[in-house]
C-alpha positions as a Markdown table, in Angstrom:
| # | Residue | x | y | z |
|---|---|---|---|---|
| 1 | Met | -13.4 | -18.1 | 17.2 |
| 2 | Ala | -14.8 | -14.6 | 17.3 |
| 3 | Lys | -14.9 | -11.7 | 15.0 |
| 4 | Pro | -12.1 | -9.3 | 16.0 |
| 5 | Asn | -12.4 | -5.5 | 16.6 |
| 6 | Val | -10.4 | -3.4 | 14.2 |
| 7 | Lys | -10.0 | 0.4 | 14.1 |
| 8 | Ala | -9.6 | 2.9 | 11.3 |
| 9 | Val | -7.2 | 5.7 | 10.4 |
| 10 | Leu | -8.2 | 8.4 | 7.9 |
| 11 | Leu | -5.3 | 8.6 | 5.4 |
| 12 | Ser | -6.8 | 11.3 | 3.0 |
| 13 | Pro | -7.4 | 14.9 | 3.8 |
| 14 | Gln | -10.1 | 15.7 | 6.5 |
| 15 | Arg | -13.5 | 16.3 | 4.8 |
| 16 | Thr | -17.0 | 14.9 | 5.0 |
| 17 | Leu | -16.8 | 11.2 | 4.1 |
| 18 | Gly | -18.9 | 10.4 | 1.0 |
| 19 | Glu | -17.8 | 13.4 | -1.1 |
| 20 | Lys | -15.3 | 11.2 | -2.8 |
| 21 | Pro | -15.4 | 7.4 | -3.7 |
| 22 | Leu | -14.3 | 5.4 | -0.6 |
| 23 | Leu | -11.1 | 3.3 | -0.7 |
| 24 | Val | -10.4 | 1.0 | 2.2 |
| 25 | Val | -6.8 | -0.2 | 2.6 |
| 26 | Gly | -5.5 | -3.1 | 4.6 |
| 27 | Pro | -2.0 | -3.9 | 6.1 |
| 28 | Ser | 0.5 | -6.7 | 6.0 |
| 29 | Leu | 1.1 | -8.8 | 9.2 |
| 30 | Gly | 3.3 | -6.8 | 11.5 |
| 31 | Thr | 2.8 | -3.4 | 9.9 |
| 32 | Ser | 0.1 | -0.7 | 10.4 |
| 33 | Thr | -1.6 | 1.9 | 8.3 |
| 34 | Val | 1.9 | 3.4 | 8.0 |
| 35 | Leu | 2.3 | 0.9 | 5.1 |
| 36 | Trp | -0.2 | 3.0 | 3.1 |
| 37 | Thr | 0.8 | 6.6 | 4.1 |
| 38 | Glu | 2.6 | 7.5 | 0.9 |
| 39 | Thr | 0.3 | 5.7 | -1.6 |
| 40 | Ala | -2.8 | 7.2 | 0.2 |
| 41 | Ala | -1.3 | 10.7 | -0.1 |
| 42 | Leu | -1.1 | 10.3 | -3.8 |
| 43 | Leu | -4.7 | 9.1 | -4.1 |
| 44 | Gly | -6.2 | 11.3 | -1.3 |
| 45 | Asp | -7.4 | 14.1 | -3.6 |
| 46 | Glu | -9.6 | 11.7 | -5.6 |
| 47 | Phe | -10.6 | 9.1 | -3.0 |
| 48 | Asp | -11.6 | 9.1 | 0.7 |
| 49 | Val | -8.8 | 6.7 | 1.9 |
| 50 | Val | -9.4 | 4.8 | 5.2 |
| 51 | Gly | -6.9 | 2.4 | 6.5 |
| 52 | Trp | -7.5 | -0.3 | 9.1 |
| 53 | Asp | -5.1 | -2.0 | 11.5 |
| 54 | Leu | -4.9 | -5.6 | 12.4 |
| 55 | Pro | -5.8 | -6.6 | 16.0 |
| 56 | Gly | -3.1 | -5.5 | 18.4 |
| 57 | His | -1.4 | -3.5 | 15.6 |
| 58 | Gly | -1.4 | 0.3 | 15.3 |
| 59 | Val | -4.6 | 1.7 | 16.8 |
| 60 | Ser | -6.6 | -1.6 | 16.9 |
| 61 | Pro | -7.1 | -3.2 | 20.3 |
| 62 | Ala | -5.5 | -6.5 | 21.1 |
| 63 | Ala | -7.4 | -9.7 | 20.3 |
| 64 | Ser | -8.4 | -12.0 | 23.2 |
| 65 | Glu | -9.1 | -15.1 | 21.1 |
| 66 | Thr | -8.5 | -16.8 | 17.8 |
| 67 | Phe | -10.1 | -15.5 | 14.6 |
| 68 | Ser | -10.1 | -16.5 | 10.9 |
| 69 | Val | -9.3 | -14.4 | 7.8 |
| 70 | Ala | -13.0 | -14.6 | 7.0 |
| 71 | Glu | -13.8 | -13.0 | 10.3 |
| 72 | Leu | -11.3 | -10.3 | 9.6 |
| 73 | Ala | -13.3 | -9.6 | 6.5 |
| 74 | Asp | -16.5 | -9.4 | 8.5 |
| 75 | Ala | -14.8 | -7.0 | 10.9 |
| 76 | Val | -13.8 | -4.7 | 8.0 |
| 77 | Val | -17.4 | -4.6 | 6.8 |
| 78 | Asp | -18.5 | -3.7 | 10.3 |
| 79 | Leu | -15.9 | -1.0 | 10.4 |
| 80 | Val | -17.0 | 0.5 | 7.1 |
| 81 | Asp | -20.7 | 0.4 | 8.3 |
| 82 | Ser | -19.7 | 2.3 | 11.5 |
| 83 | Ile | -18.2 | 5.1 | 9.3 |
| 84 | Val | -20.4 | 5.2 | 6.2 |
| 85 | Pro | -23.3 | 2.7 | 6.7 |
| 86 | Gly | -23.9 | 0.5 | 3.7 |
| 87 | Ala | -21.2 | 2.0 | 1.6 |
| 88 | Val | -20.0 | 0.2 | -1.5 |
| 89 | Phe | -16.2 | 0.7 | -1.6 |
| 90 | His | -12.9 | 0.0 | -3.4 |
| 91 | Tyr | -10.6 | -2.2 | -1.4 |
| 92 | Ala | -6.8 | -2.7 | -1.5 |
| 93 | Gly | -4.7 | -4.8 | 0.8 |
| 94 | Asp | -1.2 | -6.1 | 1.1 |
| 95 | Ser | -0.3 | -9.7 | 2.2 |
| 96 | Leu | -2.7 | -10.5 | 5.1 |
| 97 | Gly | -4.6 | -7.4 | 4.1 |
| 98 | Gly | -4.8 | -8.8 | 0.6 |
| 99 | Ala | -5.9 | -12.2 | 1.9 |
| 100 | Thr | -8.7 | -10.3 | 3.8 |
| 101 | Gly | -9.6 | -8.7 | 0.5 |
| 102 | Leu | -10.1 | -12.0 | -1.2 |
| 103 | Gln | -12.4 | -13.1 | 1.6 |
| 104 | Leu | -14.3 | -9.8 | 1.2 |
| 105 | Ala | -14.8 | -10.6 | -2.4 |
| 106 | Ile | -15.9 | -14.1 | -1.7 |
| 107 | Lys | -18.2 | -13.3 | 1.2 |
| 108 | His | -19.2 | -9.7 | 0.7 |
| 109 | Gly | -18.7 | -9.1 | -3.0 |
| 110 | Glu | -21.8 | -6.9 | -3.2 |
| 111 | Arg | -20.0 | -4.3 | -1.1 |
| 112 | Leu | -17.0 | -4.0 | -3.3 |
| 113 | Lys | -16.5 | -1.8 | -6.4 |
| 114 | Ser | -13.1 | -3.2 | -7.1 |
| 115 | Leu | -10.4 | -5.2 | -5.4 |
| 116 | Ser | -6.6 | -4.7 | -5.5 |
| 117 | Val | -4.7 | -7.5 | -3.8 |
| 118 | Gln | -1.0 | -6.9 | -3.4 |
| 119 | Cys | 1.9 | -9.2 | -2.5 |
| 120 | Thr | -0.5 | -12.0 | -1.4 |
| 121 | Gly | -1.8 | -15.3 | -2.4 |
| 122 | Ala | -5.0 | -17.5 | -2.1 |
| 123 | Lys | -2.8 | -19.5 | 0.3 |
| 124 | Leu | 0.3 | -18.2 | 1.9 |
| 125 | Gly | 3.1 | -20.4 | 3.3 |
| 126 | Thr | 2.3 | -23.6 | 5.2 |
| 127 | Pro | 0.1 | -24.2 | 8.2 |
| 128 | Glu | 3.1 | -25.7 | 10.0 |
| 129 | Gly | 5.3 | -22.6 | 9.3 |
| 130 | Trp | 2.6 | -20.2 | 10.6 |
| 131 | Leu | 1.9 | -22.2 | 13.7 |
| 132 | Glu | 5.6 | -22.4 | 14.5 |
| 133 | Arg | 5.9 | -18.6 | 14.1 |
| 134 | Ala | 2.9 | -18.1 | 16.4 |
| 135 | Glu | 4.5 | -20.2 | 19.1 |
| 136 | Thr | 7.8 | -18.3 | 18.8 |
| 137 | Val | 6.3 | -14.9 | 19.0 |
| 138 | Arg | 4.1 | -15.8 | 21.9 |
| 139 | Ala | 7.2 | -16.9 | 23.8 |
| 140 | Gln | 9.7 | -14.3 | 22.7 |
| 141 | Gly | 7.7 | -11.3 | 21.5 |
| 142 | Thr | 7.5 | -9.6 | 18.1 |
| 143 | Ala | 11.1 | -8.2 | 18.4 |
| 144 | Val | 12.3 | -11.7 | 17.5 |
| 145 | Met | 10.8 | -11.2 | 14.0 |
| 146 | Ile | 12.5 | -7.9 | 13.1 |
| 147 | Gln | 15.7 | -9.3 | 11.5 |
| 148 | Gly | 13.8 | -11.9 | 9.4 |
| 149 | Ser | 11.0 | -9.5 | 8.5 |
| 150 | Ala | 13.6 | -6.9 | 7.3 |
| 151 | Gln | 14.9 | -9.5 | 4.9 |
| 152 | Arg | 11.5 | -10.8 | 3.7 |
| 153 | Trp | 9.7 | -7.4 | 3.4 |
| 154 | Phe | 12.0 | -5.3 | 1.3 |
| 155 | Ala | 13.7 | -5.6 | -2.0 |
| 156 | Pro | 17.6 | -5.4 | -1.9 |
| 157 | Gly | 18.8 | -1.9 | -1.2 |
| 158 | Phe | 15.4 | -0.5 | -0.1 |
| 159 | Met | 16.4 | 0.0 | 3.5 |
| 160 | Asp | 19.5 | 2.0 | 2.5 |
| 161 | Arg | 17.5 | 4.1 | 0.1 |
| 162 | Gln | 14.5 | 4.7 | 2.4 |
| 163 | Pro | 15.7 | 4.3 | 6.0 |
| 164 | Val | 12.9 | 6.4 | 7.5 |
| 165 | Val | 10.1 | 4.4 | 5.8 |
| 166 | Ser | 11.7 | 1.0 | 6.6 |
| 167 | Ser | 12.3 | 2.1 | 10.2 |
| 168 | Arg | 8.7 | 3.1 | 10.7 |
| 169 | Leu | 7.5 | -0.2 | 9.4 |
| 170 | Leu | 9.9 | -2.2 | 11.6 |
| 171 | His | 8.9 | -0.1 | 14.6 |
| 172 | Ala | 5.2 | -1.0 | 13.9 |
| 173 | Leu | 6.3 | -4.7 | 14.1 |
| 174 | Arg | 8.2 | -4.2 | 17.3 |
| 175 | Asp | 5.2 | -2.4 | 18.9 |
| 176 | Ala | 2.6 | -5.0 | 17.9 |
| 177 | Asp | 1.0 | -7.1 | 20.6 |
| 178 | Arg | 2.6 | -10.5 | 20.6 |
| 179 | Phe | -0.5 | -12.5 | 21.2 |
| 180 | Ser | -2.5 | -10.7 | 18.5 |
| 181 | Tyr | 0.4 | -11.3 | 16.1 |
| 182 | Ala | 0.2 | -15.0 | 17.0 |
| 183 | Phe | -3.5 | -15.0 | 16.4 |
| 184 | Cys | -2.9 | -13.5 | 12.9 |
| 185 | Cys | -0.4 | -16.3 | 12.2 |
| 186 | Glu | -2.9 | -18.9 | 13.2 |
| 187 | Ala | -5.5 | -17.2 | 10.9 |
| 188 | Leu | -3.0 | -17.5 | 8.0 |
| 189 | Ala | -2.4 | -21.1 | 8.9 |
| 190 | Gly | -6.1 | -21.8 | 8.2 |
| 191 | Phe | -6.3 | -19.6 | 5.1 |
| 192 | Asp | -6.7 | -21.3 | 1.7 |
| 193 | Val | -9.3 | -20.0 | -0.7 |
| 194 | Arg | -7.9 | -21.4 | -3.9 |
| 195 | Ser | -11.0 | -23.5 | -4.6 |
| 196 | Gln | -13.3 | -20.4 | -4.1 |
| 197 | Leu | -11.6 | -18.0 | -6.4 |
| 198 | Gly | -14.0 | -18.8 | -9.3 |
| 199 | Gly | -16.8 | -17.3 | -7.2 |
| 200 | Ile | -15.2 | -13.8 | -7.2 |
| 201 | Thr | -17.1 | -11.5 | -9.6 |
| 202 | Val | -15.5 | -8.2 | -8.4 |
| 203 | Pro | -13.0 | -6.5 | -10.9 |
| 204 | Thr | -9.7 | -7.6 | -9.4 |
| 205 | Gln | -6.1 | -6.4 | -9.7 |
| 206 | Ala | -3.3 | -8.6 | -8.4 |
| 207 | Leu | 0.0 | -6.8 | -7.9 |
| 208 | Ala | 3.2 | -8.7 | -7.1 |
| 209 | Gly | 6.8 | -7.7 | -6.4 |
| 210 | Val | 9.4 | -9.5 | -8.6 |
| 211 | Glu | 11.7 | -9.6 | -5.5 |
| 212 | Asp | 9.0 | -10.9 | -3.2 |
| 213 | Thr | 10.0 | -14.3 | -1.7 |
| 214 | Val | 6.8 | -14.6 | 0.4 |
| 215 | Ala | 4.2 | -14.1 | -2.4 |
| 216 | Pro | 6.0 | -14.0 | -5.7 |
| 217 | Pro | 4.3 | -13.2 | -9.0 |
| 218 | Ser | 3.2 | -16.8 | -9.4 |
| 219 | Cys | 0.8 | -16.2 | -6.5 |
| 220 | Ala | -0.8 | -13.2 | -8.3 |
| 221 | Glu | -1.0 | -15.3 | -11.5 |
| 222 | Glu | -2.7 | -18.1 | -9.5 |
| 223 | Ile | -5.3 | -15.6 | -8.1 |
| 224 | Val | -6.0 | -14.2 | -11.6 |
| 225 | Ala | -6.3 | -17.6 | -13.2 |
| 226 | Gly | -8.7 | -18.8 | -10.5 |
| 227 | Ile | -10.9 | -15.8 | -10.8 |
| 228 | Asn | -11.0 | -15.9 | -14.6 |
| 229 | Ser | -11.6 | -19.7 | -14.7 |
| 230 | Arg | -15.3 | -19.1 | -14.8 |
| 231 | Phe | -15.0 | -17.2 | -18.2 |
| 232 | Asn | -15.0 | -19.9 | -20.9 |
| 233 | Thr | -14.0 | -17.3 | -23.5 |
| 234 | Gly | -11.0 | -16.2 | -21.5 |
| 235 | Gly | -12.2 | -12.7 | -21.1 |
| 236 | Gly | -11.9 | -12.5 | -17.3 |
| 237 | Ser | -12.2 | -9.6 | -14.9 |
| 238 | Ala | -8.9 | -10.1 | -13.1 |
| 239 | Val | -5.4 | -8.9 | -14.1 |
| 240 | Ala | -1.9 | -9.5 | -12.7 |
| 241 | Val | 1.0 | -7.0 | -12.7 |
| 242 | Ala | 4.5 | -7.8 | -11.6 |
| 243 | Leu | 6.5 | -4.9 | -10.2 |
| 244 | Asp | 10.3 | -4.8 | -10.8 |
| 245 | Gly | 12.5 | -4.0 | -7.9 |
| 246 | Val | 9.7 | -4.5 | -5.3 |
| 247 | Gly | 9.6 | -6.9 | -2.4 |
| 248 | His | 6.7 | -7.8 | -0.1 |
| 249 | Leu | 5.4 | -4.3 | 0.8 |
| 250 | Ala | 4.5 | -2.7 | -2.5 |
| 251 | Pro | 2.5 | 0.3 | -1.2 |
| 252 | Ala | 5.6 | 1.4 | 0.8 |
| 253 | Glu | 8.3 | 0.4 | -1.6 |
| 254 | Ala | 6.8 | 1.8 | -4.8 |
| 255 | Pro | 4.0 | 4.2 | -3.8 |
| 256 | Ala | 3.9 | 6.2 | -7.0 |
| 257 | Val | 3.7 | 3.1 | -9.2 |
| 258 | Val | 1.1 | 1.4 | -7.0 |
| 259 | Ala | -1.0 | 4.6 | -6.8 |
| 260 | Asp | -0.9 | 5.0 | -10.6 |
| 261 | Leu | -1.9 | 1.4 | -11.2 |
| 262 | Met | -4.7 | 1.6 | -8.6 |
| 263 | Arg | -6.0 | 4.9 | -9.8 |
| 264 | Thr | -6.3 | 3.7 | -13.4 |
| 265 | Phe | -7.8 | 0.4 | -12.3 |
| 266 | Met | -10.4 | 1.9 | -9.9 |
| 267 | Lys | -11.5 | 4.4 | -12.6 |
| 268 | Glu | -11.9 | 1.6 | -15.1 |
| 269 | Ala | -13.9 | -0.4 | -12.5 |
| 270 | Gly | -16.2 | 2.7 | -12.0 |
| 271 | Gln | -16.0 | 5.1 | -9.2 |
């Protein structure tokens, strides 16, 4: 295994980084920073918002070998240090981007001001399911995933209401490198941090879509319970919020709601 190389996209207005608190946002498997465009626009006056793309997705180069979710977290820290060396930052991520956030909090907690994990879990799916998907995509390409992803990603009716947004996200999937996508699947097959959640000390927000069949609200509740388990008095530092009418891609499906929840949470955590 080797730490992958990920690239950044500035999602807030062009200005000297460091003038505002830094918010780093991570994507779901098969998407790109497009996932965060609308939410970032709503937060961009108050935060420097930098998105990163998974290997072989968006602007990031393809991966040449396997990597773990923990190594993705290492790559995100390296990326931040290449932009604002040593910065302590807010982090938000959806699905695989959220799993990466949990690894950041476990391994690099001193670098985080707050953590917002969205539509994710401390373990996602089954190793067998992810390895089977990796094999399928290597053989047939990412286009084979479009129909299934459209059903998994969005709450009922979203594609009809927001055809442009959903089309952009599905195009990102179509354009992703098949081998890098497969490596991401293999990383998820090996991802399970349920036993490590109690070591997270960063203020954490877990958002879940009520319509999400991949990472339902029970996953967010499990994350919060695991983090708060170290507080004998029950006064933990993690909170879960379920979003009605939202599927697996909360930042794209409900940008105004997500931005409001994140803004309040980040300010409470301390900018």
